[in-house]
Backbone as XML, in Angstrom:
<?xml version="1.0"?>
<chain id="A" units="angstrom">
  <residue number="1" name="MET">
    <atom name="N" x="79.312" y="50.269" z="88.339"/>
    <atom name="CA" x="80.032" y="49.939" z="87.102"/>
    <atom name="C" x="80.815" y="51.169" z="86.630"/>
  </residue>
  <residue number="2" name="SER">
    <atom name="N" x="82.034" y="50.968" z="86.278"/>
    <atom name="CA" x="82.917" y="52.066" z="85.882"/>
    <atom name="C" x="82.886" y="52.272" z="84.372"/>
  </residue>
  <residue number="3" name="ASP">
    <atom name="N" x="82.956" y="53.543" z="83.961"/>
    <atom name="CA" x="83.015" y="53.867" z="82.536"/>
    <atom name="C" x="84.445" y="53.918" z="82.035"/>
  </residue>
  <residue number="4" name="GLU">
    <atom name="N" x="85.405" y="53.655" z="82.913"/>
    <atom name="CA" x="86.820" y="53.680" z="82.523"/>
    <atom name="C" x="87.096" y="52.548" z="81.537"/>
  </residue>
  <residue number="5" name="PRO">
    <atom name="N" x="87.895" y="52.821" z="80.489"/>
    <atom name="CA" x="88.238" y="51.754" z="79.549"/>
    <atom name="C" x="89.119" y="50.712" z="80.211"/>
  </residue>
  <residue number="6" name="LYS">
    <atom name="N" x="88.928" y="49.467" z="79.826"/>
    <atom name="CA" x="89.769" y="48.394" z="80.338"/>
    <atom name="C" x="91.104" y="48.414" z="79.615"/>
  </residue>
  <residue number="7" name="LYS">
    <atom name="N" x="92.119" y="47.905" z="80.275"/>
    <atom name="CA" x="93.465" y="47.943" z="79.718"/>
    <atom name="C" x="93.574" y="47.178" z="78.397"/>
  </residue>
  <residue number="8" name="ASP">
    <atom name="N" x="92.778" y="46.106" z="78.231"/>
    <atom name="CA" x="92.882" y="45.298" z="77.016"/>
    <atom name="C" x="91.860" y="45.681" z="75.947"/>
  </residue>
  <residue number="9" name="ASP">
    <atom name="N" x="91.066" y="46.748" z="76.188"/>
    <atom name="CA" x="90.120" y="47.216" z="75.168"/>
    <atom name="C" x="90.884" y="47.829" z="73.995"/>
  </residue>
  <residue number="10" name="PRO">
    <atom name="N" x="90.478" y="47.530" z="72.757"/>
    <atom name="CA" x="91.128" y="48.174" z="71.613"/>
    <atom name="C" x="90.685" y="49.626" z="71.467"/>
  </residue>
  <residue number="11" name="VAL">
    <atom name="N" x="91.502" y="50.410" z="70.786"/>
    <atom name="CA" x="91.211" y="51.812" z="70.527"/>
    <atom name="C" x="90.966" y="51.964" z="69.033"/>
  </residue>
  <residue number="12" name="GLU">
    <atom name="N" x="89.872" y="52.614" z="68.667"/>
    <atom name="CA" x="89.558" y="52.846" z="67.259"/>
    <atom name="C" x="89.904" y="54.285" z="66.897"/>
  </residue>
  <residue number="13" name="LEU">
    <atom name="N" x="90.673" y="54.440" z="65.840"/>
    <atom name="CA" x="91.092" y="55.748" z="65.337"/>
    <atom name="C" x="90.719" y="55.836" z="63.868"/>
  </residue>
  <residue number="14" name="ARG">
    <atom name="N" x="90.772" y="57.020" z="63.303"/>
    <atom name="CA" x="90.573" y="57.207" z="61.857"/>
    <atom name="C" x="91.794" y="57.886" z="61.285"/>
  </residue>
  <residue number="15" name="CYS">
    <atom name="N" x="92.256" y="57.372" z="60.161"/>
    <atom name="CA" x="93.379" y="57.985" z="59.450"/>
    <atom name="C" x="92.906" y="59.336" z="58.912"/>
  </residue>
  <residue number="16" name="PRO">
    <atom name="N" x="93.638" y="60.407" z="59.200"/>
    <atom name="CA" x="93.203" y="61.724" z="58.721"/>
    <atom name="C" x="93.328" y="61.907" z="57.209"/>
  </residue>
  <residue number="17" name="LYS">
    <atom name="N" x="94.113" y="61.064" z="56.540"/>
    <atom name="CA" x="94.285" y="61.207" z="55.086"/>
    <atom name="C" x="93.226" y="60.452" z="54.296"/>
  </residue>
  <residue number="18" name="CYS">
    <atom name="N" x="92.967" y="59.188" z="54.664"/>
    <atom name="CA" x="92.036" y="58.380" z="53.870"/>
    <atom name="C" x="90.768" y="57.997" z="54.635"/>
  </residue>
  <residue number="19" name="ARG">
    <atom name="N" x="90.678" y="58.401" z="55.905"/>
    <atom name="CA" x="89.511" y="58.158" z="56.757"/>
    <atom name="C" x="89.279" y="56.676" z="57.068"/>
  </residue>
  <residue number="20" name="GLU">
    <atom name="N" x="90.264" y="55.836" z="56.839"/>
    <atom name="CA" x="90.150" y="54.415" z="57.158"/>
    <atom name="C" x="90.150" y="54.223" z="58.673"/>
  </residue>
  <residue number="21" name="LYS">
    <atom name="N" x="89.318" y="53.308" z="59.164"/>
    <atom name="CA" x="89.276" y="53.015" z="60.586"/>
    <atom name="C" x="90.460" y="52.119" z="60.935"/>
  </residue>
  <residue number="22" name="VAL">
    <atom name="N" x="91.193" y="52.508" z="61.977"/>
    <atom name="CA" x="92.368" y="51.770" z="62.431"/>
    <atom name="C" x="92.106" y="51.349" z="63.873"/>
  </residue>
  <residue number="23" name="THR">
    <atom name="N" x="92.280" y="50.073" z="64.170"/>
    <atom name="CA" x="92.111" y="49.575" z="65.525"/>
    <atom name="C" x="93.464" y="49.138" z="66.048"/>
  </residue>
  <residue number="24" name="ILE">
    <atom name="N" x="93.854" y="49.691" z="67.188"/>
    <atom name="CA" x="95.132" y="49.332" z="67.793"/>
    <atom name="C" x="94.896" y="48.950" z="69.249"/>
  </residue>
  <residue number="25" name="PRO">
    <atom name="N" x="95.784" y="48.140" z="69.817"/>
    <atom name="CA" x="95.642" y="47.791" z="71.233"/>
    <atom name="C" x="95.795" y="49.022" z="72.121"/>
  </residue>
  <residue number="26" name="ARG">
    <atom name="N" x="95.038" y="49.086" z="73.198"/>
    <atom name="CA" x="95.098" y="50.226" z="74.119"/>
    <atom name="C" x="96.508" y="50.435" z="74.646"/>
  </residue>
  <residue number="27" name="GLU">
    <atom name="N" x="97.215" y="49.355" z="74.912"/>
    <atom name="CA" x="98.588" y="49.472" z="75.416"/>
    <atom name="C" x="99.466" y="50.234" z="74.424"/>
  </residue>
  <residue number="28" name="GLN">
    <atom name="N" x="99.309" y="49.952" z="73.125"/>
    <atom name="CA" x="100.073" y="50.667" z="72.102"/>
    <atom name="C" x="99.647" y="52.135" z="72.047"/>
  </residue>
  <residue number="29" name="ALA">
    <atom name="N" x="98.360" y="52.395" z="72.175"/>
    <atom name="CA" x="97.868" y="53.776" z="72.135"/>
    <atom name="C" x="98.395" y="54.583" z="73.317"/>
  </residue>
  <residue number="30" name="ASP">
    <atom name="N" x="98.568" y="53.920" z="74.463"/>
    <atom name="CA" x="99.064" y="54.610" z="75.654"/>
    <atom name="C" x="100.546" y="54.934" z="75.567"/>
  </residue>
  <residue number="31" name="THR">
    <atom name="N" x="101.315" y="54.148" z="74.796"/>
    <atom name="CA" x="102.763" y="54.347" z="74.764"/>
    <atom name="C" x="103.276" y="54.936" z="73.453"/>
  </residue>
  <residue number="32" name="ALA">
    <atom name="N" x="102.652" y="54.597" z="72.344"/>
    <atom name="CA" x="103.123" y="55.066" z="71.034"/>
    <atom name="C" x="102.591" y="56.469" z="70.745"/>
  </residue>
  <residue number="33" name="MET">
    <atom name="N" x="103.295" y="57.192" z="69.932"/>
    <atom name="CA" x="102.847" y="58.525" z="69.546"/>
    <atom name="C" x="102.326" y="58.546" z="68.107"/>
  </residue>
  <residue number="34" name="HIS">
    <atom name="N" x="102.415" y="57.398" z="67.411"/>
    <atom name="CA" x="101.973" y="57.311" z="66.028"/>
    <atom name="C" x="101.214" y="56.012" z="65.796"/>
  </residue>
  <residue number="35" name="ALA">
    <atom name="N" x="100.360" y="56.026" z="64.791"/>
    <atom name="CA" x="99.668" y="54.826" z="64.317"/>
    <atom name="C" x="99.782" y="54.818" z="62.803"/>
  </residue>
  <residue number="36" name="ARG">
    <atom name="N" x="99.499" y="53.674" z="62.195"/>
    <atom name="CA" x="99.598" y="53.557" z="60.740"/>
    <atom name="C" x="98.391" y="52.787" z="60.213"/>
  </residue>
  <residue number="37" name="CYS">
    <atom name="N" x="97.781" y="53.290" z="59.142"/>
    <atom name="CA" x="96.664" y="52.578" z="58.522"/>
    <atom name="C" x="97.215" y="51.527" z="57.558"/>
  </residue>
  <residue number="38" name="SER">
    <atom name="N" x="96.334" y="50.701" z="57.019"/>
    <atom name="CA" x="96.779" y="49.622" z="56.128"/>
    <atom name="C" x="97.306" y="50.153" z="54.793"/>
  </residue>
  <residue number="39" name="LYS">
    <atom name="N" x="97.028" y="51.418" z="54.474"/>
    <atom name="CA" x="97.537" y="52.013" z="53.237"/>
    <atom name="C" x="98.908" y="52.650" z="53.428"/>
  </residue>
  <residue number="40" name="GLY">
    <atom name="N" x="99.426" y="52.592" z="54.675"/>
    <atom name="CA" x="100.767" y="53.086" z="54.945"/>
    <atom name="C" x="100.858" y="54.507" z="55.450"/>
  </residue>
  <residue number="41" name="HIS">
    <atom name="N" x="99.715" y="55.173" z="55.629"/>
    <atom name="CA" x="99.737" y="56.530" z="56.169"/>
    <atom name="C" x="100.041" y="56.477" z="57.662"/>
  </residue>
  <residue number="42" name="GLU">
    <atom name="N" x="101.061" y="57.211" z="58.081"/>
    <atom name="CA" x="101.375" y="57.275" z="59.500"/>
    <atom name="C" x="100.845" y="58.595" z="60.046"/>
  </residue>
  <residue number="43" name="PHE">
    <atom name="N" x="100.215" y="58.535" z="61.229"/>
    <atom name="CA" x="99.658" y="59.751" z="61.815"/>
    <atom name="C" x="99.850" y="59.749" z="63.312"/>
  </residue>
  <residue number="44" name="GLU">
    <atom name="N" x="99.855" y="60.960" z="63.869"/>
    <atom name="CA" x="100.052" y="61.118" z="65.313"/>
    <atom name="C" x="98.791" y="60.744" z="66.074"/>
  </residue>
  <residue number="45" name="ILE">
    <atom name="N" x="99.000" y="60.230" z="67.268"/>
    <atom name="CA" x="97.899" y="59.919" z="68.159"/>
    <atom name="C" x="97.815" y="61.028" z="69.200"/>
  </residue>
  <residue number="46" name="ALA">
    <atom name="N" x="96.678" y="61.651" z="69.298"/>
    <atom name="CA" x="96.450" y="62.646" z="70.335"/>
    <atom name="C" x="95.855" y="61.923" z="71.537"/>
  </residue>
  <residue number="47" name="ARG">
    <atom name="N" x="96.449" y="62.103" z="72.684"/>
    <atom name="CA" x="95.995" y="61.387" z="73.870"/>
    <atom name="C" x="95.040" y="62.267" z="74.665"/>
  </residue>
  <residue number="48" name="ALA">
    <atom name="N" x="93.878" y="61.743" z="74.977"/>
    <atom name="CA" x="92.902" y="62.463" z="75.798"/>
    <atom name="C" x="93.190" y="62.163" z="77.266"/>
  </residue>
  <residue number="49" name="ILE">
    <atom name="N" x="93.091" y="63.195" z="78.087"/>
    <atom name="CA" x="93.332" y="62.975" z="79.522"/>
    <atom name="C" x="92.061" y="63.193" z="80.318"/>
  </residue>
</chain>
């Protein structure tokens, strides 16, 4: 069994300003450089390799 994330698994992030949990599709996390919480804070996504 592989520990690699599946392509359709969601990615959970936290907004650095309000600490709200943000869930985005893995595909968006792989291509986008920013995410946005429901309060409108936009933040950069750091990609782990």
